[in-house]
C-alpha positions in Angstrom: 33.7 13.8 19.4 34.9 13.4 15.8 35.5 9.7 16.5 31.9 9.3 17.8 30.5 11.0 14.7 32.5 8.7 12.5 31.2 5.7 14.3 27.7 7.0 14.1 27.9 7.4 10.4 29.5 4.0 9.9 26.6 2.3 11.7 24.0 3.7 9.1 24.8 0.8 6.7 21.2 0.9 5.4 21.9 4.2 3.7 24.9 2.9 1.7 24.4 2.1 -1.9 20.8 3.4 -2.0 19.3 4.1 -5.3 16.9 6.9 -6.4 14.0 4.3 -6.2 14.9 3.4 -2.6 13.3 5.4 0.2 13.0 5.1 4.0 9.4 5.2 5.3 8.8 8.0 7.8 5.5 6.8 9.3 2.5 4.4 9.0 0.6 7.1 7.1 3.6 7.5 4.8 3.7 3.8 4.1 -0.1 3.5 3.4 -0.1 6.6 1.1 3.0 5.5 -0.8 1.4 2.2 -1.6 -1.9 3.7 -2.6 -0.2 6.3 -4.9 2.1 3.8 -6.6 -0.4 2.9 -9.3 0.5 -0.3 -11.1 4.1 0.0 -10.1 5.6 -2.9 -8.1 6.5 -1.9 -4.6 8.9 -3.9 -2.3 8.7 -3.1 1.4 11.9 -4.0 3.2 11.5 -4.4 7.0 15.0 -4.2 8.6 16.7 -3.3 11.9 20.0 -1.5 12.3 21.1 -4.3 14.7 20.1 -7.2 12.5 23.2 -8.9 11.0 21.1 -10.7 8.4 19.6 -7.4 7.3 23.0 -5.8 7.0 24.5 -8.6 5.0 21.5 -8.6 2.6 21.4 -4.9 2.0 24.0 -4.6 -0.7 22.2 -7.2 -2.8 18.8 -5.4 -2.3 20.5 -2.2 -3.5 21.8 -4.0 -6.6 18.3 -5.3 -7.3 17.0 -1.7 -7.0 19.6 -0.5 -9.4 18.7 -3.1 -12.0 15.0 -2.5 -11.6 14.5 1.3 -11.6 10.8 0.9 -12.2 10.3 -0.9 -8.9 9.9 1.2 -5.7 11.8 -0.1 -2.7 10.4 1.2 0.7 12.6 0.6 3.8 10.9 0.3 7.2 13.3 0.7 10.2 11.9 -1.7 12.8 13.6 0.1 15.7 11.9 3.4 14.8 8.5 1.8 13.9 8.1 -1.1 16.3 4.5 -0.3 17.0 3.6 -0.1 13.3 5.4 -3.4 12.6 3.5 -5.0 15.4 0.2 -3.9 13.9 1.3 -5.3 10.5 2.3 -8.7 12.1 6.0 -8.4 11.2 7.8 -10.4 13.8 10.9 -11.7 11.9 13.7 -9.9 10.1 14.7 -9.3 7.4 11.2 -9.4 6.0 9.8 -8.4 2.6 6.3 -7.7 1.3 5.6 -7.1 -2.4 2.6 -5.0 -3.6 1.3 -4.5 -7.1 -1.6 -2.3 -8.2 -5.2 -3.5 -7.7 -3.9 -6.9 -6.5 -2.5 -5.4 -3.3 0.0 -7.7 -1.5 1.2 -10.3 -3.9 4.1 -11.9 -1.9 5.3 -11.9 1.7 8.4 -13.7 3.1 11.6 -13.6 5.1 14.9 -14.4 3.4 18.6 -14.1 4.0 21.7 -14.3 1.7 21.4 -18.1 1.8 17.8 -17.9 0.5 18.1 -14.9 -1.7 16.5 -16.9 -4.6 13.1 -16.2 -2.9 13.6 -12.5 -3.5 14.9 -13.1 -7.1 11.9 -15.3 -8.0 9.3 -12.9 -6.5 10.9 -9.9 -8.3 10.9 -11.8 -11.6 7.3 -13.0 -11.1 5.7 -9.7 -10.3 7.9 -7.2 -12.3 6.7 -7.9 -15.9 4.8 -5.1 -17.6 1.1 -5.4 -17.3 -1.9 -3.3 -16.4 -4.1 -3.9 -13.3 -7.7 -2.9 -13.4 -8.6 -0.4 -10.7 -6.6 1.7 -8.4 -3.7 0.5 -6.2 -5.0 -1.5 -3.3 -2.1 -1.1 -0.9 -2.4 -2.5 2.6 -5.2 -4.9 3.5 -8.2 -3.3 5.1 -7.6 -5.4 8.3 -4.1 -3.9 8.5 -5.4 -0.3 7.9 -7.9 -0.9 10.7 -5.2 -2.2 13.0 -3.0 0.8 12.4 -5.9 3.2 13.0 -6.6 1.4 16.3 -3.0 1.6 17.4 -2.8 4.5 20.0 0.9 4.8 19.5 0.4 5.9 15.9 -0.9 9.0 14.3 -2.8 7.2 11.6 -6.3 7.9 10.2 -8.3 5.6 8.0 -11.7 6.7 6.7 -11.6 5.2 3.3 -15.2 3.8 3.3 -17.4 3.3 0.3 -19.6 6.3 -0.5 -23.3 5.3 -0.4 -25.8 7.1 -2.5 -29.6 6.7 -2.1 -30.9 4.8 -5.1 -33.4 7.6 -5.9 -30.6 10.2 -6.1 -28.5 7.8 -8.3 -31.4 7.4 -10.8 -32.1 11.1 -10.8 -28.5 11.8 -11.7 -28.6 9.2 -14.5 -31.8 10.7 -15.8 -30.4 14.2 -15.8 -27.2 13.2 -17.6 -27.0 14.1 -21.2 -27.7 11.0 -23.3 -28.9 9.2 -20.1 -31.0 6.1 -20.5 -34.0 7.5 -18.7 -36.9 9.4 -20.2 -38.4 12.2 -18.0 -41.5 11.1 -16.3 -44.6 13.3 -15.5 -44.4 14.7 -12.0 -47.6 13.0 -11.0 -46.0 9.6 -11.5 -42.8 10.4 -9.5 -43.9 8.8 -6.2 -44.4 5.5 -8.0 -41.1 5.7 -10.0 -39.0 3.6 -7.6 -41.7 1.5 -6.0 -42.7 1.3 -2.3 -39.9 1.3 0.3 -37.0 1.9 -2.2 -36.2 5.4 -0.9 -34.3 3.8 1.9 -32.3 1.5 -0.3 -28.6 2.3 -0.8 -26.1 1.3 -3.5 -22.4 1.6 -3.4 -20.8 4.2 -5.6 -17.7 3.1 -7.6 -17.2 -0.2 -5.9 
């Protein structure tokens, strides 16, 4: 029994050399929320399989990159545990990497091995420099979020839709705000304030 336990531990090569900024993803929801909460931080998503020789050979170098770049978040996705999620995200080759940065969302996507590690180095150098993105972190593409939500094998919910506010209510809120641009109108003129048919108009809030 002790021999089996030793072998089992030895097979978990993807846990060796991991850094504080490296973490294994637990679910599709975990991946989506981690990307959305990363702010302007660069996030590298590493898709691997325990049985993938190329993934195993590349892992020590990825751990070194993580050590040298503590401000970058490295998320590991175990293909064997999350096959259905990987299918929805169109990940069909391993090892595979996706880079995400702030409001830009996905900025790079590629497969590489030890022989083509320059791809990884170049992507890391290109997207790591300090800068500020305008707007919240974008994370996964909307099409990917919808695909995950439609996947019956996953417990994933996606309801991040723009909040729509009737234009009449939006203007009333502006008028009521201290220092707002609108002057109060007499109540008798209220029905004509927006013009005919504008009560049904909608405007997006915050997007």
